C-alpha positions as CSV (number, residue, x, y, z in Angstrom):
1,M,-159.0,-61.2,-19.7
2,L,-158.9,-57.4,-20.0
3,T,-162.3,-57.5,-21.6
4,H,-163.8,-60.2,-19.5
5,V,-167.5,-59.7,-18.6
6,R,-166.7,-59.6,-14.8
7,L,-165.1,-56.4,-13.5
8,N,-163.0,-58.2,-10.9
9,V,-161.4,-60.4,-13.6
10,R,-160.5,-57.3,-15.7
11,E,-159.1,-55.5,-12.6
12,A,-157.0,-58.6,-11.7
13,A,-155.6,-58.9,-15.2
14,A,-154.7,-55.3,-15.3
15,E,-153.0,-55.5,-11.9
16,V,-150.9,-58.5,-13.0
17,L,-149.8,-56.7,-16.1
18,G,-149.1,-53.6,-14.1
19,R,-146.6,-55.5,-11.9
20,Q,-144.5,-56.6,-14.8
21,D,-141.2,-54.8,-15.3
22,K,-141.8,-54.7,-19.1
23,L,-144.9,-55.6,-20.9
24,S,-144.8,-57.9,-23.9
25,E,-145.8,-56.3,-27.2
26,V,-149.0,-58.4,-27.2
27,S,-150.0,-57.3,-23.7
28,F,-149.1,-53.7,-24.5
29,Q,-151.2,-53.7,-27.7
30,A,-154.1,-55.3,-25.8
31,L,-154.0,-52.5,-23.3
32,I,-153.8,-49.8,-26.0
33,R,-156.9,-51.3,-27.8
34,N,-158.8,-50.9,-24.6
35,L,-158.2,-47.2,-24.3
36,S,-161.3,-46.5,-26.4
37,N,-163.6,-49.2,-25.0
38,G,-167.2,-48.1,-24.4
39,D,-167.1,-49.4,-20.8
40,P,-165.3,-47.0,-18.4
41,S,-164.1,-49.9,-16.2
42,V,-162.4,-51.4,-19.2
43,R,-160.7,-48.1,-20.0
44,E,-159.4,-47.9,-16.5
45,V,-157.1,-50.9,-17.2
46,V,-154.6,-48.4,-18.6
47,R,-153.3,-48.1,-15.1
48,A,-151.2,-51.2,-16.0
49,L,-149.4,-49.1,-18.6
50,G,-147.5,-47.2,-16.0
51,G,-144.3,-45.6,-17.3
52,Q,-144.3,-47.9,-20.4
53,V,-146.6,-45.6,-22.3
54,V,-143.7,-43.8,-23.9
55,R,-143.3,-46.9,-26.1
56,L,-146.0,-45.7,-28.4
57,E,-146.8,-42.1,-29.3
58,S,-150.4,-42.9,-30.2
59,A,-150.9,-44.3,-26.6
60,V,-149.8,-40.9,-25.2
61,L,-152.2,-39.1,-27.5
62,A,-155.0,-41.5,-26.5
63,L,-154.3,-41.0,-22.8
64,I,-154.3,-37.3,-23.1
65,E,-157.7,-37.5,-24.7
66,M,-158.8,-39.7,-21.8
67,L,-158.1,-36.9,-19.4
68,K,-161.4,-35.4,-20.8
69,D,-163.4,-38.6,-20.0
70,E,-166.6,-38.1,-18.1
71,H,-165.7,-40.8,-15.6
72,P,-163.3,-39.8,-12.8
73,G,-161.8,-43.3,-12.6
74,V,-160.9,-43.2,-16.2
75,R,-159.3,-39.8,-15.9
76,G,-157.4,-41.0,-12.8
77,A,-156.2,-44.1,-14.7
78,A,-154.9,-41.9,-17.5
79,I,-153.1,-39.6,-15.1
80,H,-151.5,-42.7,-13.5
81,A,-150.4,-44.1,-16.8
82,L,-148.9,-40.8,-17.9
83,E,-146.8,-40.3,-14.7
């Protein structure tokens, strides 16, 4: 669902994941894989990571790199995930 062709489906999937107290490992890894997606709206799903990003050092490094993204929404999503 996070890579669905329709933006509203991706956003809804990310929102549902973001409301979970603890993401499953499968959900967490799916979000991590989307950090480098070519579509900025897909990269923005990292908002769902919230405070759970500390589970994986590589996720922190990828999010820090996303702070340089040309798309403001992606940068904002990275900031939100790192908070």
